C-alpha positions in Angstrom: 22.5 17.1 -89.8 19.4 15.1 -89.9 21.2 12.3 -88.1 22.3 14.8 -85.5 18.7 16.1 -85.1 17.4 12.6 -84.9 20.0 11.6 -82.4 19.3 14.7 -80.5 15.6 14.0 -80.6 16.2 10.5 -79.4 18.4 11.8 -76.6 15.7 14.4 -75.6 13.0 11.7 -75.6 15.2 9.5 -73.4 15.9 12.4 -71.0 12.2 13.3 -70.9 11.3 9.7 -70.1 14.0 9.6 -67.4 12.7 12.9 -66.0 9.2 11.4 -65.9 10.5 8.4 -64.0 12.4 10.5 -61.6 9.3 12.8 -61.1 7.2 9.7 -60.4 9.8 8.4 -57.9 10.0 11.8 -56.3 6.2 11.9 -55.9 6.2 8.4 -54.5 9.0 9.3 -52.0 7.2 12.5 -51.0 4.0 10.6 -50.4 5.9 8.0 -48.4 7.6 10.8 -46.4 4.2 12.4 -45.7 2.8 9.0 -44.5 5.9 8.4 -42.3 5.5 11.9 -40.8 1.9 11.1 -40.0 2.9 7.8 -38.5 5.7 9.5 -36.5 3.3 12.1 -35.1 0.9 9.4 -34.1 3.7 7.4 -32.4 4.8 10.6 -30.6 1.3 11.2 -29.3 1.0 7.6 -28.1 4.4 8.0 -26.4 3.4 11.2 -24.7 0.1 9.6 -23.4 2.1 6.6 -22.2 4.6 8.9 -20.5 1.8 10.8 -18.8 0.2 7.5 -17.7 3.6 6.3 -16.4 4.1 9.5 -14.4 0.6 9.2 -12.9 1.3 5.6 -11.9 4.6 6.5 -10.3 2.8 9.2 -8.3 0.1 6.8 -7.3 2.7 4.2 -6.2 4.5 6.9 -4.2 1.2 7.9 -2.5 0.4 4.2 -1.8 3.8 3.7 -0.2 3.4 6.7 1.9 -0.1 5.7 3.0 1.1 2.2 3.7 3.9 3.5 6.0 1.4 5.7 7.8 -0.9 2.7 8.3 1.9 0.5 9.6 2.9 3.3 12.0 -0.7 3.6 13.1 -1.0 -0.1 13.6 2.2 -0.2 15.7 0.9 2.7 17.8 -2.4 0.9 18.3 -0.6 -2.3 19.3 1.5 -0.4 21.8 -1.5 1.3 23.2 -3.3 -2.1 23.5 -0.4 -3.6 25.3 -0.3 -0.7 27.7 -4.1 -1.0 28.3 -3.7 -4.8 28.9 -1.0 -4.1 31.5 -3.3 -1.5 33.2 -6.2 -4.0 33.0 -4.1 -6.8 34.6 -3.0 -4.4 37.3 -6.6 -3.4 38.0 -7.6 -7.1 38.1 -4.8 -7.8 40.6 -6.0 -4.8 42.6 -9.6 -6.0 42.6 -8.4 -9.5 43.7 -6.5 -8.0 46.5 -9.5 -5.9 47.6 -11.8 -9.0 47.5 -9.2 -11.0 49.5 -9.0 -8.1 52.0 -12.8 -7.7 52.3 -13.3 -11.5 52.6 -10.6 -11.6 55.3 -12.2 -8.7 57.2 -15.6 -10.3 57.0 -14.3 -13.7 58.1 -12.4 -12.0 60.9 -15.5 -10.3 62.2 -17.6 -13.5 62.0 -15.1 -15.7 63.6 -13.2 -13.5 66.0 -14.6 -13.0 69.5 -14.4 -9.9 71.5 -11.8 -11.5 73.7 -9.5 -12.2 70.8 -9.8 -8.6 69.7 -9.0 -7.4 73.2 -5.9 -9.6 73.5 -4.9 -9.0 69.9 -4.5 -12.7 69.4 -6.6 -14.2 66.7 -6.7 -17.9 66.0 -7.8 -18.9 62.5 -8.8 -22.4 61.9 -8.5 -24.0 58.5 -11.6 -25.5 57.0 -11.0 -27.4 53.8 -13.4 -26.5 51.1 -15.5 -29.2 49.5 -14.6 -29.8 45.9 -17.2 -28.8 43.4 -18.3 -31.5 41.1 -19.1 -31.0 37.5 -22.5 -32.1 36.3 
């Protein structure tokens, strides 16, 4: 019986040591799990912040594209308006040139035409070549 007790005592001691090892491993694993949960929570927070930043950047890009399209449209409208105004300006220049030509012709006519020419409605215009202007 003493041998059985001794053998039982040895078995109990062995099991106690095994339990202590397993308890130690369990504590280490629980600590590791707690650390991993903390790390996981930190990573989730960083991911959420990054996701929010990405969404903000997407919104900003969308706004910039919209603004860019509006600016391009405004630029095209201004170019069209400028072309229209250039045409109107050219037409006004032509009109002014026609008026100047008419007024100069009327002035020349009054200076050079005689009353007899007016009465007969026959006006003779003589051509006088202009002298070339020299550059200094």
